[in-house]
Wavefront OBJ file of the C-alpha trace (Angstrom):
o trace
v -0.001 0.001 0.013
v 1.021 3.598 -0.429
v 0.561 6.123 2.328
v 0.784 9.923 1.969
v 2.503 11.424 5.007
v 3.207 15.019 5.987
v 6.162 14.991 8.349
v 7.075 17.672 10.888
v 10.764 17.365 11.820
v 12.021 18.622 15.194
v 8.466 18.103 16.469
v 9.567 17.422 20.053
v 8.394 13.827 20.027
v 7.597 11.017 17.620
v 3.887 10.620 17.078
v 0.854 10.638 14.818
v -1.182 13.845 14.786
v -4.113 12.423 12.808
v -5.365 12.809 9.265
v -5.940 15.857 7.075
v -6.944 16.567 3.469
v -4.771 18.359 0.951
v -6.311 21.090 -1.265
v -7.222 18.389 -3.827
v -9.204 16.438 -1.218
v -6.632 13.615 -0.902
v -6.006 12.348 2.655
v -2.571 12.396 4.253
v -1.309 11.318 7.645
v 0.301 13.965 9.863
v 3.377 12.636 11.681
v 5.925 14.465 13.815
v 9.438 13.229 14.566
v 11.954 14.602 17.015
v 14.861 14.238 14.568
v 16.190 17.204 12.591
v 15.799 17.272 8.802
v 19.589 17.369 8.257
v 21.383 14.444 6.590
v 18.204 12.410 6.172
v 17.745 11.953 9.933
v 14.070 12.926 9.841
v 13.398 10.505 6.963
v 15.115 7.674 8.850
v 13.175 8.543 12.007
v 9.908 8.611 10.046
v 10.524 5.175 8.517
v 11.556 3.738 11.894
v 8.512 5.223 13.641
v 6.028 4.016 11.007
v 7.617 0.553 10.958
v 7.298 0.257 14.724
v 3.758 1.653 14.755
v 2.556 -0.623 11.938
v 4.561 -3.630 13.238
v 6.471 -4.036 9.960
v 10.210 -4.391 9.411
v 11.935 -1.150 8.380
v 13.008 -2.865 5.182
v 9.298 -3.105 4.182
v 8.974 0.697 4.058
v 10.503 3.057 1.540
v 10.013 6.668 0.561
v 8.735 6.654 -3.021
v 8.544 10.437 -3.465
v 9.151 13.565 -1.434
v 12.614 12.646 -0.102
v 13.358 16.346 0.605
v 9.764 17.613 0.974
v 7.460 17.593 3.996
v 4.814 15.670 2.076
v 6.047 12.166 1.287
v 4.641 9.060 -0.324
v 5.606 5.921 1.645
v 5.267 2.450 0.130
v 4.669 -0.316 2.665
v 5.120 -3.923 1.556
v 2.825 -6.576 3.015
v 0.280 -4.204 4.540
v -3.255 -3.648 3.285
v -5.442 -0.595 3.906
v -7.761 -2.196 6.495
v -4.768 -3.290 8.640
v -3.171 0.156 8.378
v -6.413 1.966 9.168
v -6.995 -0.317 12.174
v -3.782 1.117 13.682
v -3.838 4.695 12.335
v -7.599 5.255 12.233
v -9.606 5.805 9.073
v -8.729 8.729 6.813
v -11.283 11.530 6.413
v -13.652 11.421 3.497
v -13.115 14.085 0.819
l 1 2 3 4 5 6 7 8 9 10 11 12 13 14 15 16 17 18 19 20 21 22 23 24 25 26 27 28 29 30 31 32 33 34 35 36 37 38 39 40 41 42 43 44 45 46 47 48 49 50 51 52 53 54 55 56 57 58 59 60 61 62 63 64 65 66 67 68 69 70 71 72 73 74 75 76 77 78 79 80 81 82 83 84 85 86 87 88 89 90 91 92 93 94
């Protein structure tokens, strides 16, 4: 599955802040990480946090797009939408 995530680096803690809709009505997950955005630390922290939260190995997650942007597209191997939404909650309807 692919998951749109908006990451907030240096957010003070690692955690999920819920769902939101972009201007086009597409849902994305808001996640904050305590790591700084320098040298890919925030990306590594995001992958590690999502892997732990979704009970998947880190190797099953990869950033497909948005490597240097706040809005990222994460691909998660071996996870379907119902299992993800059971952990993260359902996304809002557009």
